[in-house]
C-alpha positions in Angstrom: 0.0 0.0 0.0 1.2 3.5 -0.8 -0.3 6.6 0.8 0.5 10.3 0.5 1.1 12.5 3.5 1.8 16.2 2.9 4.4 17.9 5.1 5.3 21.5 5.4 8.8 22.4 4.2 10.9 25.5 4.6 9.1 28.8 3.9 5.8 26.9 4.2 6.1 25.0 0.9 3.8 21.9 0.6 5.8 18.7 0.1 4.4 15.3 -0.8 5.7 12.4 1.1 4.8 8.8 0.2 4.6 6.0 2.7 5.2 2.4 1.5 3.9 -0.2 3.9 0.7 -1.8 5.3 -0.6 0.3 8.2 -1.4 -2.9 10.2 2.3 -3.9 10.3 4.4 -3.1 13.4 7.6 -1.6 11.9 11.0 -1.9 13.3 13.2 1.1 13.9 14.9 3.0 12.5 12.6 4.4 9.8 13.9 5.3 6.3 13.6 8.4 4.3 14.4 8.1 0.6 15.6 11.2 -1.3 15.6 11.2 -5.1 18.1 13.0 -7.3 17.8 16.1 -9.5 14.7 15.8 -11.9 13.6 12.7 -10.0 10.5 11.9 -8.0 9.6 9.9 -4.9 8.0 7.1 -6.9 11.4 6.3 -8.5 12.1 4.5 -5.2 9.0 2.3 -5.4 10.9 -0.9 -5.9 13.3 -0.2 -3.1 10.6 1.1 -0.8 8.3 -2.0 -1.2 10.9 -4.4 0.2 12.2 -2.0 2.8 8.6 -1.4 3.9 8.2 -5.1 4.9 9.8 -4.3 8.3 10.3 -0.6 8.6 8.5 2.7 8.2 9.6 3.9 4.8 8.9 7.3 3.2 10.0 8.8 -0.1 9.9 12.5 -0.5 9.0 14.5 -3.6 11.5 17.4 -3.1 10.6 21.0 -3.8 10.0 21.6 -7.5 9.7 17.9 -8.2 7.0 15.3 -8.5 3.8 16.3 -6.7 5.4 18.8 -4.4 4.9 22.5 -4.9 7.2 24.6 -7.2 8.6 27.5 -5.2 8.1 31.0 -6.7 11.3 33.0 -7.3 12.3 35.0 -4.3 14.9 37.5 -3.2 18.5 36.4 -3.6 19.0 36.4 0.1 16.3 33.7 0.5 16.7 31.5 -2.5 13.8 29.1 -2.6 15.8 26.6 -4.7 19.1 26.7 -2.8 20.8 24.1 -0.8 19.6 25.4 2.5 16.0 25.0 1.4 16.4 21.3 0.4 18.2 20.4 3.6 15.6 22.3 5.7 12.8 20.4 3.8 14.4 17.0 4.6 14.8 18.0 8.3 11.1 19.1 8.4 10.0 15.8 6.8 12.0 13.7 9.4 10.5 15.6 12.3 6.9 15.8 11.0 6.8 12.2 10.0 8.2 11.1 13.4 11.1 9.2 11.8 14.1 10.3 14.0 16.6 8.8 14.3 16.2 8.0 10.6 18.2 6.2 8.0 18.6 8.6 5.0 19.1 7.0 1.6 19.9 9.5 -1.1 20.6 9.2 -4.8 22.7 11.9 -6.6 21.5 15.3 -5.4 19.4 13.6 -2.8 22.5 12.1 -1.3 24.1 15.5 -1.0 21.0 16.7 0.9 21.2 13.6 3.1 24.8 14.1 4.1 24.4 17.8 4.7 21.4 17.1 7.0 23.4 14.3 8.8 26.3 16.7 9.3 24.1 19.5 10.7 21.6 17.5 12.7 23.3 14.3 13.9 20.6 13.8 16.5 18.1 13.1 13.7 20.1 10.6 11.6 20.9 7.0 12.6 22.7 6.1 9.3 23.3 7.3 5.8 23.5 5.8 2.3 25.1 7.9 -0.4 24.2 6.6 -3.9 26.4 7.8 -6.8 27.1 11.4 -5.7 30.4 13.2 -5.9 31.8 15.4 -3.2 34.1 17.4 -5.5 33.0 20.5 -7.5 31.7 19.9 -11.0 32.3 23.5 -12.2 31.0 26.0 -14.7 31.6 23.8 -17.8 29.3 21.1 -16.4 26.6 23.7 -15.8 26.9 25.0 -19.4 26.8 21.5 -20.8 23.5 20.9 -18.9 22.0 24.1 -20.2 22.8 23.1 -23.8 21.5 19.6 -23.2 18.1 20.9 -21.9 17.7 22.8 -25.2 18.1 19.5 -27.2 15.1 17.8 -25.6 12.6 17.1 -28.4 9.6 18.3 -26.4 6.8 17.4 -26.4 7.2 13.6 -26.7 4.3 12.0 -28.6 4.1 9.1 -26.0 5.7 8.2 -22.7 7.5 5.3 -24.5 9.0 7.8 -27.0 10.5 9.6 -24.0 11.9 6.3 -22.7 13.5 5.5 -26.0 15.0 9.0 -26.5 16.6 9.2 -23.0 17.7 5.6 -23.1 19.0 5.4 -26.6 18.8 8.5 -28.8 20.0 11.3 -26.4 23.4 12.5 -27.6 24.6 12.1 -24.0 24.0 8.3 -24.1 27.1 6.4 -25.3 25.3 3.1 -25.4 21.7 2.0 -24.7 20.8 2.7 -21.0 17.4 1.2 -20.0 17.7 2.5 -16.5 18.1 6.0 -17.7 15.2 5.7 -20.1 13.0 4.3 -17.3 14.0 7.2 -15.0 13.0 9.9 -17.4 9.9 8.2 -18.7 8.6 8.3 -15.1 9.0 12.0 -14.7 6.9 12.7 -17.8 3.2 13.6 -17.6 0.6 13.9 -20.3 -0.1 17.5 -21.3 -2.5 18.8 -23.9 0.2 18.6 -26.7 2.1 15.5 -25.6 4.3 14.3 -22.8 6.3 16.9 -20.9 8.5 16.8 -17.7 6.8 17.3 -14.3 9.5 19.8 -13.4 10.7 23.1 -14.9 14.0 22.8 -16.7 14.8 26.4 -15.8 14.3 25.6 -12.1 16.4 22.5 -12.4 19.3 24.6 -13.7 18.8 27.0 -10.8 18.9 24.2 -8.3 22.0 22.8 -9.8 23.7 26.2 -9.9 23.6 26.3 -6.1 25.9 23.3 -5.6 27.9 22.4 -8.7 30.5 25.1 -8.2 31.4 24.0 -4.6 33.1 21.0 -3.1 31.3 19.3 -0.2 34.1 17.5 1.5 34.0 19.5 4.7 30.4 18.7 5.5 31.0 15.0 4.5 33.8 14.8 7.1 31.3 16.0 9.8 29.0 13.0 9.3 29.5 10.8 12.3 26.9 8.1 11.7 27.5 4.8 9.8 27.6 5.7 6.1 27.5 3.5 3.0 28.9 5.0 -0.2 27.6 3.1 -3.2 28.6 3.6 -6.9 27.6 2.0 -10.1 30.7 0.7 -12.0 29.8 2.9 -14.9 28.2 5.7 -12.8 29.2 9.4 -12.4 31.1 8.8 -9.1 34.5 7.4 -9.9 36.1 4.7 -7.8 39.0 6.8 -6.5 36.7 9.6 -5.4 34.3 7.2 -3.8 37.1 5.5 -1.8 38.4 8.9 -0.7 34.9 9.7 0.5 34.9 6.6 2.6 38.3 7.5 4.0 37.1 11.0 4.9 34.0 9.6 6.6 34.6 8.6 10.3 32.3 5.5 9.8 32.3 5.0 6.1 31.8 1.8 4.1 32.2 1.2 0.3 30.2 -0.8 -2.2 30.0 -0.8 -6.0 27.6 -2.5 -8.3 28.9 -4.0 -11.6 26.9 -3.4 -14.8 25.2 -0.4 -13.3 25.4 3.3 -14.3 24.2 6.4 -12.4 20.6 5.0 -12.1 21.9 1.9 -10.4 18.7 1.1 -8.5 17.0 0.8 -11.9 19.9 -1.0 -13.6 20.6 -3.7 -11.1 17.8 -3.8 -8.5 18.8 -7.2 -7.1 22.4 -6.2 -6.7 21.4 -2.9 -5.2 19.3 -4.7 -2.6 22.2 -7.1 -1.9 24.5 -4.2 -0.9 21.8 -2.1 0.9 20.0 -4.8 2.9 23.0 -6.0 5.0 24.0 -2.5 5.9 20.5 -1.6 7.0 20.2 -4.8 9.0 23.4 -4.0 10.8 22.2 -0.5 11.6 18.9 -2.0 12.9 20.7 -4.4 15.2 22.9 -1.5 16.4 19.9 0.6 17.3 18.6 -2.0 19.8 
């Protein structure tokens, strides 16, 4: 069973959280909050959440500007509604309002950055952390310019959802070889508009979100995370092995795992292997909590 619970994020924004479990079950602690990456949505975690929800309270959050959560209106520069602080404050609010603390945070890509920033700032709220294919180093201006050009290439609107799946998984110039996980990821963030299939998010807002973190390195906050942390990368993902292992070294309680035959969207590419690395870590955390 999946049910939606709205929470109030930073600056009063309405955020959609999705719970994955049968209400009659008696969950074990700690609970889990799943945070998607840039352009993602909570339901990207459905496969992971269903097996996690067999024994735990599990929520996935549509982050601001994504999925069924509200899109923030542009604000004064001093209070950027799409900045890093807002995303971290939203996750903090979700943990507290859903009664999940101390929580296990599982984040993919940008969601992983949000997760470790919250763990660094509010260690009292976080029992453990999973970082899925997210770099701690700065990506820089060239990366941001490349994304802006890429957004302009999207052949919107797509005639069907399957056409979107094919383009992002096969025909997108950024795809070196067919990538079914990538195609599935983007197909699920499309909705049917009057003229065809379009993204649930604003591409302009996604560039603004990205602008707030791609120019900075995030090693300092990573080093402040004290809870058990699993760093997971796909063998063909965006997080390189050397950087991932350095992240584990920097973390006071870091562990490392990689998933062969997986790219950036590794929970789509290899769901069985993803579960095989995630489940033992979470079981150890659960035992340690008692």
